[in-house]
C-alpha positions as YAML, in Angstrom:
chain: A
units: angstrom
residues:
- id: 1
  name: MET
  ca: [129.19, 131.86, 100.19]
- id: 2
  name: ALA
  ca: [125.70, 133.06, 99.39]
- id: 3
  name: GLU
  ca: [122.72, 131.82, 101.37]
- id: 4
  name: LEU
  ca: [120.64, 129.37, 99.39]
- id: 5
  name: PRO
  ca: [116.86, 129.72, 99.01]
- id: 6
  name: HIS
  ca: [114.41, 127.48, 100.92]
- id: 7
  name: PRO
  ca: [114.46, 124.00, 99.49]
- id: 8
  name: TRP
  ca: [118.01, 124.11, 98.15]
- id: 9
  name: ARG
  ca: [119.48, 124.55, 101.56]
- id: 10
  name: LEU
  ca: [117.90, 121.31, 102.65]
- id: 11
  name: TYR
  ca: [118.86, 119.73, 99.21]
- id: 12
  name: ALA
  ca: [122.54, 120.60, 99.90]
- id: 13
  name: GLN
  ca: [122.36, 119.11, 103.43]
- id: 14
  name: LEU
  ca: [120.78, 115.88, 101.96]
- id: 15
  name: GLN
  ca: [123.41, 115.69, 99.24]
- id: 16
  name: SER
  ca: [126.13, 116.08, 101.97]
- id: 17
  name: GLN
  ca: [124.64, 113.14, 103.90]
- id: 18
  name: LEU
  ca: [124.43, 111.13, 100.72]
- id: 19
  name: SER
  ca: [128.12, 111.73, 99.94]
- id: 20
  name: ARG
  ca: [129.06, 110.34, 103.40]
- id: 21
  name: ASN
  ca: [127.40, 106.97, 102.74]
- id: 22
  name: PHE
  ca: [129.49, 104.35, 101.16]
- id: 23
  name: CYS
  ca: [126.80, 101.70, 100.64]
- id: 24
  name: VAL
  ca: [123.20, 101.81, 99.44]
- id: 25
  name: ASP
  ca: [121.06, 101.25, 102.44]
- id: 26
  name: ASP
  ca: [117.63, 102.33, 103.75]
- id: 27
  name: GLN
  ca: [118.74, 105.86, 104.66]
- id: 28
  name: VAL
  ca: [120.14, 106.34, 101.12]
- id: 29
  name: TRP
  ca: [116.82, 105.38, 99.60]
- id: 30
  name: GLY
  ca: [115.13, 107.89, 101.99]
- id: 31
  name: ILE
  ca: [117.42, 110.61, 101.08]
- id: 32
  name: GLU
  ca: [116.99, 109.94, 97.38]
- id: 33
  name: ALA
  ca: [113.18, 110.21, 97.91]
- id: 34
  name: GLY
  ca: [113.57, 113.55, 99.55]
- id: 35
  name: LEU
  ca: [115.83, 114.79, 96.75]
- id: 36
  name: ASP
  ca: [113.42, 113.61, 94.23]
- id: 37
  name: LEU
  ca: [110.62, 115.49, 95.91]
- id: 38
  name: ILE
  ca: [112.50, 118.72, 95.80]
- id: 39
  name: LEU
  ca: [113.39, 118.12, 92.09]
- id: 40
  name: ALA
  ca: [109.99, 116.99, 90.98]
- id: 41
  name: THR
  ca: [108.14, 120.13, 92.38]
- id: 42
  name: PRO
  ca: [107.22, 122.29, 89.43]
- id: 43
  name: PRO
  ca: [108.73, 125.79, 89.54]
- id: 44
  name: ASP
  ca: [105.32, 127.53, 89.36]
- id: 45
  name: ILE
  ca: [104.09, 126.06, 92.71]
- id: 46
  name: PRO
  ca: [105.49, 126.78, 96.17]
- id: 47
  name: PRO
  ca: [108.23, 124.16, 97.12]
- id: 48
  name: PRO
  ca: [107.36, 121.63, 99.88]
- id: 49
  name: ALA
  ca: [108.21, 122.62, 103.49]
- id: 50
  name: ASN
  ca: [111.29, 121.14, 105.11]
- id: 51
  name: ASP
  ca: [109.00, 119.10, 107.42]
- id: 52
  name: ASN
  ca: [107.28, 117.47, 104.46]
- id: 53
  name: ILE
  ca: [110.59, 116.72, 102.79]
- id: 54
  name: LEU
  ca: [111.98, 115.14, 105.97]
- id: 55
  name: ARG
  ca: [108.74, 113.18, 106.39]
- id: 56
  name: VAL
  ca: [109.28, 111.71, 102.95]
- id: 57
  name: VAL
  ca: [112.89, 110.81, 103.77]
- id: 58
  name: ASN
  ca: [111.97, 109.03, 107.01]
- id: 59
  name: SER
  ca: [108.86, 107.30, 105.56]
- id: 60
  name: THR
  ca: [110.87, 105.95, 102.62]
- id: 61
  name: ARG
  ca: [113.69, 104.84, 105.00]
- id: 62
  name: ARG
  ca: [111.20, 102.84, 107.21]
- id: 63
  name: ARG
  ca: [109.50, 101.41, 104.05]
- id: 64
  name: GLU
  ca: [112.87, 100.22, 102.70]
- id: 65
  name: GLN
  ca: [113.83, 98.85, 106.16]
- id: 66
  name: ARG
  ca: [110.68, 96.88, 106.15]
- id: 67
  name: ARG
  ca: [111.28, 95.62, 102.60]
- id: 68
  name: SER
  ca: [114.79, 94.52, 103.59]
- id: 69
  name: ARG
  ca: [113.47, 92.48, 106.41]
- id: 70
  name: LEU
  ca: [110.93, 90.87, 104.18]
- id: 71
  name: ARG
  ca: [113.66, 90.03, 101.60]
- id: 72
  name: LEU
  ca: [115.74, 88.41, 104.29]
- id: 73
  name: LEU
  ca: [112.70, 86.47, 105.41]
- id: 74
  name: TYR
  ca: [111.39, 85.21, 102.11]
- id: 75
  name: LEU
  ca: [114.34, 85.16, 99.83]
- id: 76
  name: ARG
  ca: [117.08, 82.58, 100.66]
- id: 77
  name: PRO
  ca: [120.50, 82.78, 98.92]
- id: 78
  name: ASP
  ca: [119.75, 79.57, 96.95]
- id: 79
  name: GLU
  ca: [116.40, 80.98, 95.78]
- id: 80
  name: ASP
  ca: [117.70, 83.95, 93.88]
- id: 81
  name: ARG
  ca: [116.60, 82.38, 90.58]
- id: 82
  name: PRO
  ca: [113.45, 80.18, 90.71]
- id: 83
  name: ASP
  ca: [113.74, 76.85, 89.06]
- id: 84
  name: LEU
  ca: [111.58, 75.94, 86.01]
- id: 85
  name: GLU
  ca: [109.02, 74.20, 88.18]
- id: 86
  name: GLN
  ca: [108.56, 77.29, 90.36]
- id: 87
  name: ALA
  ca: [108.32, 79.50, 87.37]
- id: 88
  name: LEU
  ca: [105.69, 77.35, 85.66]
- id: 89
  name: PHE
  ca: [103.68, 77.23, 88.89]
- id: 90
  name: ALA
  ca: [103.97, 81.08, 89.32]
- id: 91
  name: ARG
  ca: [102.84, 81.49, 85.79]
- id: 92
  name: SER
  ca: [99.80, 79.18, 86.14]
- id: 93
  name: GLU
  ca: [98.84, 80.90, 89.38]
- id: 94
  name: LEU
  ca: [98.98, 84.25, 87.71]
- id: 95
  name: ARG
  ca: [96.84, 82.91, 84.93]
- id: 96
  name: ARG
  ca: [94.31, 81.57, 87.48]
- id: 97
  name: ILE
  ca: [94.18, 84.92, 89.27]
- id: 98
  name: THR
  ca: [93.79, 87.06, 86.14]
- id: 99
  name: SER
  ca: [90.97, 84.76, 84.90]
- id: 100
  name: GLN
  ca: [89.03, 85.52, 88.17]
- id: 101
  name: LEU
  ca: [89.47, 89.25, 88.04]
- id: 102
  name: HIS
  ca: [87.54, 92.03, 86.32]
- id: 103
  name: GLY
  ca: [89.62, 94.81, 84.68]
- id: 104
  name: ARG
  ca: [89.32, 97.37, 87.47]
- id: 105
  name: ASP
  ca: [90.38, 94.75, 90.14]
- id: 106
  name: TRP
  ca: [93.43, 93.70, 88.03]
- id: 107
  name: VAL
  ca: [94.55, 97.34, 87.77]
- id: 108
  name: LEU
  ca: [94.14, 97.66, 91.59]
- id: 109
  name: LEU
  ca: [96.15, 94.55, 92.44]
- id: 110
  name: HIS
  ca: [98.75, 95.20, 89.74]
- id: 111
  name: SER
  ca: [99.30, 98.74, 90.99]
- id: 112
  name: VAL
  ca: [99.69, 97.57, 94.54]
- id: 113
  name: ALA
  ca: [102.09, 94.81, 93.44]
- id: 114
  name: LEU
  ca: [104.22, 97.41, 91.71]
- id: 115
  name: GLY
  ca: [104.53, 99.30, 94.98]
- id: 116
  name: GLU
  ca: [102.31, 102.19, 94.56]
- id: 117
  name: ASP
  ca: [100.81, 103.84, 97.58]
- id: 118
  name: TYR
  ca: [97.09, 103.28, 98.29]
- id: 119
  name: ALA
  ca: [96.53, 106.98, 97.87]
- id: 120
  name: GLN
  ca: [98.05, 106.86, 94.31]
- id: 121
  name: VAL
  ca: [95.98, 103.90, 93.36]
- id: 122
  name: ALA
  ca: [92.81, 105.51, 94.89]
- id: 123
  name: SER
  ca: [93.27, 108.70, 92.85]
- id: 124
  name: LYS
  ca: [93.93, 106.54, 89.67]
- id: 125
  name: LEU
  ca: [90.62, 104.63, 90.34]
- id: 126
  name: LYS
  ca: [88.78, 107.72, 91.65]
- id: 127
  name: SER
  ca: [88.19, 106.06, 95.01]
- id: 128
  name: LYS
  ca: [89.28, 106.67, 98.67]
- id: 129
  name: PRO
  ca: [92.47, 105.06, 100.08]
- id: 130
  name: GLY
  ca: [90.56, 103.25, 102.83]
- id: 131
  name: ALA
  ca: [88.16, 101.70, 100.27]
- id: 132
  name: VAL
  ca: [91.19, 100.61, 98.18]
- id: 133
  name: ARG
  ca: [92.75, 98.93, 101.23]
- id: 134
  name: VAL
  ca: [89.56, 97.01, 102.01]
- id: 135
  name: ARG
  ca: [89.09, 95.98, 98.38]
- id: 136
  name: VAL
  ca: [92.69, 94.68, 98.21]
- id: 137
  name: LEU
  ca: [92.19, 92.75, 101.50]
- id: 138
  name: ARG
  ca: [89.04, 91.19, 100.07]
- id: 139
  name: LEU
  ca: [90.60, 90.34, 96.71]
- id: 140
  name: ARG
  ca: [93.53, 88.72, 98.45]
- id: 141
  name: ARG
  ca: [91.34, 86.56, 100.55]
- id: 142
  name: GLN
  ca: [89.14, 85.68, 97.45]
- id: 143
  name: LEU
  ca: [92.14, 84.77, 95.40]
- id: 144
  name: ALA
  ca: [94.23, 82.93, 97.96]
- id: 145
  name: PRO
  ca: [94.65, 79.31, 97.01]
- id: 146
  name: LYS
  ca: [92.49, 77.03, 99.05]
- id: 147
  name: ALA
  ca: [94.31, 74.56, 101.30]
- id: 148
  name: ARG
  ca: [94.90, 71.46, 99.35]
- id: 149
  name: THR
  ca: [94.73, 68.14, 100.92]
- id: 150
  name: HIS
  ca: [96.85, 65.34, 99.31]
- id: 151
  name: PRO
  ca: [95.46, 61.82, 99.35]
- id: 152
  name: GLU
  ca: [97.89, 59.50, 101.08]
...
């Protein structure tokens, strides 16, 4: 069998790992991200190094692992579908939040909520990732609902 050129050797190895997994787990998402990186690289630029591809695989695996823990923590089996009251409350909270935001801040929070990296959002807003993180933190604090006290 002929020797494969640089990224395709790793691509074949990742495909082989993928074929051995029988369920979609954190590792599968990581492998898919590595395969996507190889495939998304335009042919006119040099392919990413193996270290970079493996870094993407491991980073995505860790990110998905964290998301899985958060889903277990915050989503209970009986809460798969919110009831009407929860949906109305969520809609009113979203309306309250959007009324307090300017266009650029809405784009920022919306992008982060969709799961974009801070670096991607920063390039979209022509800013630095650190500044974006700080802005998101301040917006979250500003928009957090105040503690409500109920009269008894």
